[in-house]
C-alpha positions as a Python dict, from the first residue, in 0.01 Angstrom:
ca = {
    (1, 'M'): (0, 0, 0),
    (2, 'A'): (-56, -6, 375),
    (3, 'A'): (-359, 223, 348),
    (4, 'R'): (-529, -20, 110),
    (5, 'K'): (-460, -315, 341),
    (6, 'L'): (-580, -119, 643),
    (7, 'E'): (-928, -87, 495),
    (8, 'Q'): (-949, -467, 464),
    (9, 'V'): (-874, -535, 832),
    (10, 'T'): (-1185, -584, 1042),
    (11, 'L'): (-1227, -499, 1408),
    (12, 'I'): (-1233, -870, 1496),
    (13, 'Q'): (-902, -933, 1320),
    (14, 'A'): (-741, -637, 1495),
    (15, 'T'): (-872, -761, 1830),
    (16, 'A'): (-728, -1109, 1769),
    (17, 'A'): (-387, -961, 1684),
    (18, 'T'): (-398, -743, 1994),
    (19, 'C'): (-484, -1035, 2220),
    (20, 'G'): (-205, -1238, 2060),
    (21, 'S'): (46, -962, 2131),
    (22, 'A'): (-58, -933, 2494),
    (23, 'L'): (-59, -1310, 2542),
    (24, 'L'): (286, -1355, 2388),
    (25, 'G'): (420, -1064, 2592),
    (26, 'A'): (292, -1217, 2916),
    (27, 'T'): (444, -1551, 2817),
    (28, 'A'): (781, -1386, 2745),
    (29, 'V'): (780, -1212, 3083),
    (30, 'S'): (697, -1541, 3256),
    (31, 'L'): (972, -1731, 3073),
    (32, 'A'): (1224, -1455, 3148),
    (33, 'R'): (1133, -1473, 3516),
    (34, 'R'): (1192, -1849, 3510),
    (35, 'A'): (1526, -1803, 3332),
    (36, 'R'): (1644, -1546, 3587),
    (37, 'R'): (1545, -1784, 3867),
    (38, 'N'): (1750, -2061, 3703),
    (39, 'V'): (2049, -1828, 3670),
    (40, 'E'): (2024, -1730, 4036),
    (41, 'R'): (1986, -2092, 4141),
    (42, 'S'): (2305, -2187, 3960),
    (43, 'L'): (2489, -1883, 4103),
    (44, 'G'): (2539, -1749, 3751),
    (45, 'R'): (2741, -2046, 3624),
    (46, 'I'): (2503, -2126, 3340),
    (47, 'G'): (2502, -1767, 3214),
    (48, 'G'): (2212, -1607, 3031),
    (49, 'E'): (2130, -1331, 3278),
    (50, 'A'): (2151, -1062, 3011),
    (51, 'T'): (1939, -1267, 2773),
    (52, 'A'): (1673, -1311, 3041),
    (53, 'R'): (1679, -938, 3110),
    (54, 'V'): (1636, -852, 2742),
    (55, 'G'): (1357, -1110, 2710),
    (56, 'R'): (1181, -957, 3006),
    (57, 'L'): (1214, -609, 2856),
    (58, 'L'): (1084, -714, 2515),
    (59, 'G'): (802, -911, 2674),
    (60, 'A'): (700, -611, 2883),
    (61, 'I'): (704, -388, 2575),
    (62, 'S'): (487, -637, 2386),
    (63, 'L'): (249, -665, 2681),
    (64, 'F'): (215, -287, 2714),
    (65, 'V'): (165, -237, 2340),
    (66, 'G'): (-99, -511, 2338),
    (67, 'L'): (-284, -360, 2632),
    (68, 'T'): (-268, -12, 2480),
    (69, 'A'): (-399, -143, 2150),
    (70, 'A'): (-678, -327, 2332),
    (71, 'L'): (-783, -4, 2501),
    (72, 'A'): (-772, 181, 2170),
    (73, 'L'): (-978, -88, 1997),
    (74, 'G'): (-1228, -89, 2283),
    (75, 'F'): (-1282, 285, 2259),
    (76, 'Y'): (-1296, 265, 1880),
    (77, 'G'): (-1564, -4, 1904),
    (78, 'L'): (-1763, 205, 2152),
    (79, 'L'): (-1738, 513, 1930),
    (80, 'N'): (-1857, 312, 1629),
    (81, 'L'): (-2142, 165, 1833),
    (82, 'F'): (-2271, 491, 1976),
    (83, 'G'): (-2141, 737, 1718),
}
């Protein structure tokens, strides 16, 4: 099933999904940084430090996966262009 769908995905669609992943990852890291700052400002009374930490971790993972996929798509495009 996945192999049949994979043939229908174009390079432009894969690039858009990759950019979306990187953009959402960067947004998650930024929001987690803001949440940790709010927790520190309130001296931990509002809670949520662990949630901010997990959000930062998941955002970083999404950002790294998006950047890795962008590199892979870039090299794939170059190989298709010159190969």
